[in-house]
C-alpha positions as CSV (number, residue, x, y, z in Angstrom):
1,X,196.2,81.6,70.9
2,X,193.8,78.7,71.6
3,X,191.7,81.0,73.8
4,X,191.6,83.8,71.2
5,X,190.4,81.4,68.4
6,X,187.8,79.6,70.5
7,X,186.2,82.2,72.7
8,X,184.1,83.8,70.0
9,X,182.0,80.7,69.4
10,X,178.5,81.8,70.4
11,X,178.1,78.6,72.5
12,X,181.3,79.4,74.4
13,X,180.1,83.0,75.0
14,X,176.8,81.8,76.3
15,X,178.0,78.9,78.4
16,X,181.2,80.2,79.8
17,X,180.9,84.0,79.9
18,X,182.6,84.3,83.3
19,X,185.4,82.1,82.2
20,X,185.8,84.2,78.9
21,X,186.1,87.4,81.0
22,X,188.6,85.8,83.4
23,X,190.8,84.5,80.5
24,X,190.6,87.8,78.7
25,X,192.1,89.6,81.6
26,X,195.2,87.5,81.2
27,X,195.6,88.4,77.5
28,X,198.3,90.9,76.5
29,X,197.3,94.5,76.5
30,X,197.0,95.8,72.9
31,X,198.4,99.1,71.9
32,X,198.2,101.3,68.8
33,X,201.8,102.2,67.8
34,X,203.3,104.6,65.3
35,X,206.5,103.5,63.5
36,X,208.2,106.0,61.2
37,X,210.2,104.6,58.3
38,X,212.7,107.0,56.8
39,X,212.6,107.1,53.0
40,X,216.0,108.6,52.4
41,X,219.1,107.6,54.4
42,X,222.4,109.5,54.6
43,X,225.1,107.2,55.9
44,X,226.8,110.1,57.6
45,X,223.9,110.1,60.1
46,X,225.0,106.7,61.6
47,X,223.9,106.6,65.3
48,X,221.4,109.5,64.9
49,X,217.6,109.6,64.9
50,X,216.5,109.9,61.2
51,X,212.9,111.0,62.1
52,X,212.4,114.7,61.7
53,X,208.6,114.8,62.1
54,X,207.6,117.3,64.9
55,X,204.6,115.4,66.2
56,X,206.0,112.0,67.0
57,X,208.5,110.5,69.5
58,X,209.0,107.5,67.2
59,X,212.7,107.0,66.3
60,X,214.6,105.3,63.5
61,X,218.3,105.0,64.2
62,X,220.9,104.1,61.6
63,X,223.3,101.5,62.9
64,X,226.9,101.0,61.9
65,X,226.0,97.7,60.1
66,X,223.6,99.8,57.9
67,X,220.4,98.5,59.5
68,X,217.8,100.8,61.0
69,X,216.5,100.3,64.5
70,X,212.9,101.4,64.9
71,X,211.3,102.4,68.2
72,X,207.6,103.1,68.1
73,X,205.5,105.8,69.7
74,X,202.5,104.4,71.6
75,X,199.5,106.5,70.4
76,X,196.7,104.6,72.1
77,X,196.9,102.4,75.2
78,X,194.6,101.8,78.1
79,X,193.8,99.1,80.6
80,X,191.4,96.6,79.1
81,X,190.7,99.1,76.4
82,X,191.7,98.0,72.9
83,X,191.6,100.0,69.6
84,X,191.1,97.6,66.7
85,X,190.3,97.7,63.0
86,X,191.6,101.3,62.5
87,X,190.1,103.2,59.6
88,X,190.7,106.7,58.2
89,X,189.0,108.9,55.6
90,X,190.6,106.8,52.8
91,X,188.8,108.6,50.0
92,X,190.6,111.9,50.7
93,X,193.6,110.9,52.8
94,X,194.9,107.6,51.5
95,X,198.7,108.0,51.2
96,X,198.6,111.6,52.6
97,X,199.1,113.0,56.1
98,X,196.0,112.5,58.2
99,X,194.9,113.4,61.7
100,X,192.0,111.1,62.7
101,X,191.6,107.4,62.8
102,X,188.5,105.5,63.9
103,X,188.5,102.1,65.6
104,X,186.4,99.5,67.3
105,X,186.8,99.6,71.1
106,X,186.9,96.3,72.9
107,X,186.7,95.5,76.6
108,X,187.6,91.9,77.4
109,X,187.6,91.1,73.7
110,X,184.0,92.2,73.4
111,X,183.4,95.2,71.0
112,X,181.3,97.6,73.0
113,X,182.3,101.1,71.7
114,X,183.5,103.2,68.8
115,X,186.6,105.4,69.2
116,X,188.0,108.4,67.3
117,X,191.7,109.1,67.8
118,X,193.7,112.2,66.9
119,X,197.0,110.5,66.0
120,X,198.9,113.7,66.5
121,X,197.6,114.8,69.9
122,X,196.5,111.4,71.1
123,X,193.1,112.8,72.1
124,X,190.3,110.2,72.1
125,X,186.5,110.4,71.7
126,X,184.3,107.4,72.6
127,X,180.8,106.5,71.6
128,X,179.2,103.8,73.8
129,X,175.6,102.9,74.6
130,X,174.4,100.2,77.1
131,X,173.7,96.8,75.5
132,X,175.2,98.0,72.1
133,X,177.9,96.0,70.3
134,X,179.1,97.9,67.2
135,X,181.2,96.4,64.5
136,X,184.2,97.6,62.5
137,X,183.9,101.3,61.7
138,X,183.8,102.5,58.2
139,X,184.3,106.2,57.5
140,X,181.6,107.7,55.3
141,X,182.3,111.3,54.3
142,X,179.7,114.0,54.2
143,X,179.1,114.8,50.5
144,X,180.1,118.5,51.0
145,X,182.8,117.8,53.6
146,X,185.4,120.5,54.1
147,X,187.2,118.9,57.1
148,X,188.9,115.6,57.3
149,X,186.6,114.2,60.0
150,X,183.3,115.6,58.5
151,X,181.3,112.4,58.1
């Protein structure tokens, strides 16, 4: 954690860039995961997967001690390719099923791309330009949008 907190100081980035990259390669690989939490539980289903959604491999298994064991589905993972600060079209899809999320792509902890992720199919689109360093994405819907990702 010491590295994570200190590397972003501009002086450290300027003076020790090669060391920052070397240390970043040792950091754990981030993943975007989907957990599914069942809202209704039938105790007769002990030992069974309670997730019935057709588009996920995430599981929630009721144990005999009445706890639920969750196993996530990895929906985004790539070598040295993080997906941070996820955003959706909150105005129309907050609390509702959605398909697209947008995130800041990082390589060696440096934000250098914007990503769009289909959370159902895991398809990814990336915007990246040389010497461009975007910040956290914010979805702005087109005023006459008909589709979830029209913005």
